[in-house]
N, C-alpha and C positions, 0 to 999 in steps of 0.2 A: 852474433858469433860469425866469425869469418873463417872460411876454409879455402886455403890456396892449394891449387892442384897443378903440379908440374907434369906435363905429358907430351907425347909426340904422336902425330897421326899415323905413323908407321909402327906403332907399338900395340900389339894385340892385348897385352895386359892392361894398357891404359884404358881401352874401351871397356874391358871387363870390370876393371876397378871403378871406373866412372859409374857403371850401371849398379854395382854393389853399393856405392856411396848413395846413389839416388834411392835405392831400395831402403837403405837405412834411414834416410831423411824422410821417406814417405810416411813412416810411422812415428816420427819424432813430433811430439805435441807442439813444439815451438819452431816448426819448420819455417814459418814465415819470417822468423827473425834470424835466419841463417843465410849468409851471403857466400856463394861459391865463386871463387875467382880463378880463372884458368891462366896458367903460366906456360910459356913456350919452353920447349926443350927438344933439341935435335939429337937423336941417337947417332946419326951419321951425317954430320954437316957436309962431308965431302962426297956423298952419294950422287950419282948421276941423275939428271932430270929424266933422261930417256935411257933405257937399257933393254937389251934383248934377253936378259937372264930372267928366269922365273923366280918366284919367291922361294921355291924349293931349292933351286940352285944357289941362291944367295945364302940361305940358311946352311946348306951343306958346306959351302965354302967357309962361312964364318966359324962353324963349329968343327970343321975338319972331319966331316962324316960323309956318308954316301947319300945319294939322292933319295933312295928308298927310306933310309933312316930319317932324313929330313921330313919326308912326307908323313912318317909315323909321328914325329914330333908335332907337326902341324895338325895332324888329325886329333891328337890329344888336346891341343889348344882349341880346336873346333868344338870338341865335346864340352870343354869348360865354358866356352862362349854360349853354347846352347842352354846351359844350366841357368843363364840369366837372360834368356830370350834373344840372343844375338846369333846371327847366321853368317859365320865366316866362310868365305869362298876362296880358299888358298889357291886352288887350281887356276883361277882366272884373275887373281890379284895382280895389280900393276905396280911394281916397286918404283919409287921415284924419290927425288929430293923434296923435303917438306918445308923448306924455308918460305916459299911464297904462300903456302897454305897458312903458315903461322903469321905472316904479314897481313894476310886477309883477315885473320882472326883479330889481330890488333886493331885493324880498321873497324871491323864489326863491333868491337867493344865500344868505340866512340859513338856508335849509332844505337846502342842498346840491343844488339843482336848477337852478342857473343855466345849465349847459350845455344841459340838456334844454329849458328854456323859451326860451332864445335861438334854438335851432334851430327849435323849433315855431312861434314867432312869425314868423320869417322865411319859413318855408314857408307859413304861414297867409296871409301878405300877398301873396307873389309867386306862389305856385302854387295855393293853395286858394281864392283870391279871397274871403277872409273879412274882415270889418270889425273890425280889431284895435283900433279906438278905442271900440268898443261894449263895455260892461261885461259883457253876456251872453256875448259871444264870448270875452272874456278869462277869464271864470269857467270856461267850457267847456274852454279850452286849459289852464288851470291844473290842472283836475281830470285832464286827460289825462296830465300829467307827474307826477301824484301829490301835488299840493298840496291843502290843505284848502279846500274851497269857502267855508265860513263865514268863515275867516280872510281869504281873498282878498277876499270881498265887503265885509268890514268895512274893509279897507285901501283899496279902490277908492272907497268912499263918503267917505273921509277925505282928508287931505293927507299921510298917512304915506308916507315914502320919497321925497317930493319933494325934501327937503333933500339926500339922497344923490345924486339925479340932478343937482341943481344943483352939488354939489361936484365931480362928474366933469366937468361942463361948465366949471366955473371952472378946474379943473386943466388942461383942454385949452387954455383960453385962455392960461394962464400959460406953457405950453410951446410955444405957437405953432401949435396945431392950427387950421387954417382949413377943412379938408375931411376927409371920411371915405371909406373906412376909413383909420385911422392906427394903426400898430403900433409899440410901444416895447418893445425887448428889454433886459431887465436895467437899465432906466433909463439906457441907454448908447447904443443905436443906435435909429434910427427908420426906418420904412418907410412911405411915403405912397402910398396907392392900392392897387388890386387888382393887384399886380405878378405876373408869372409865377411859377409854383411854384419855378423854379430860383433866383429872387432870394431867396425865403424860405429855401430849402435852404442857400444860400451864407451868408446872414446868421446863421442859427441855428448852423451849423457854426463860423463865425468867432468868434462870441461864446463858444461852448462851449469852443473851444480856448484862447482868451485867458483865460477864467476858470479853466480847469482845468490849464493847463500852466505858469502863472506861479508862481514861488516864493511860499511863504506870507509870507515877510518879505524885504524888500530891505535889504541891508547898507549902512550909511552910514559904517562905520568907515574912518578914514584908513589907508592901507597900513602906516604905521609901527607901528600898534597891533595888527596882525593876530595877532602871536604872544603877546600878553599875556593868556593865558587859562589856566585850570586845567581839567584833564580827569582821567579815571581814571588816566592815566599820570603825573600830577603837574602842576606849574605851570611855565609858561615864564617863567623869571626873566631879565629883561633884564640884560645886562652892559654896563658902560661900556668903551669901547675908546679 
C-alpha cells in the first residue's frame, strides 16, 4: 500500500495530520507493507525568507483579524497539537519561505532519509523555533539526520531539486489539491485535512481489504462457454443435442 502525503513545513495541521496517520499505522497489522511518500506543497511560495513579523501578525493579516484573536486561534491549534504529543511554540516561531526545506527533503529522499528529515524539519519549525529558511539551520538539521554537509551545502547554493518540488506541486494541482495536508491512498482514495486517527484507520483498512480480497482476474466468459476447457482430467467436449 502506498500513501502519498502533500504537506508544507509551515502548516500546523500537516504536522498534526502526520502524527495521526502514524498513530493509525502503528496498530495496523500490515504496517510493514505500507509505504508513506512525502510530497511538497508550498502554502505561500511568495513568502519572504526573512521577516520581522511574528506568526501572530501574519495570521492576523491573513484572516483580517486582531493580534489577540490570532493568538487565540494559535492557542487552539496548540491544544490540538498537544492531543497528539506535539508542543507548538507559536510565540517564538520563525516564519519563513519553505522552498529550500522542500529541496532538502527531495535530496534526503535520494539518500533514504526522507522520513527523518521530514520529522526533523517539522519539529524544528513548530517546536524548536528554528529558522528553517536559513541555510545554516538546514545544514545543521541535515547533519543531524546523517546527510553529508558538503553535499547539502552544494545543493542549497544551486537550484537542484527545485524541479522535483515543482513536479509535486503540479501533480497536486492536477488532482485538485487546494489545501494541505492531503493524503492519497493507492491513487484511489483521498483524505483532506488532519482527520481523526479513526478516519485514517478506517480508510487504510478499507483499501487493504479491497486490494487483497478481490480475485486476481475477473471472468468475462459467457455462461455458455464455461465448460469448454481442458484440464488434467481431459477436455470438456460439447455435444449437439
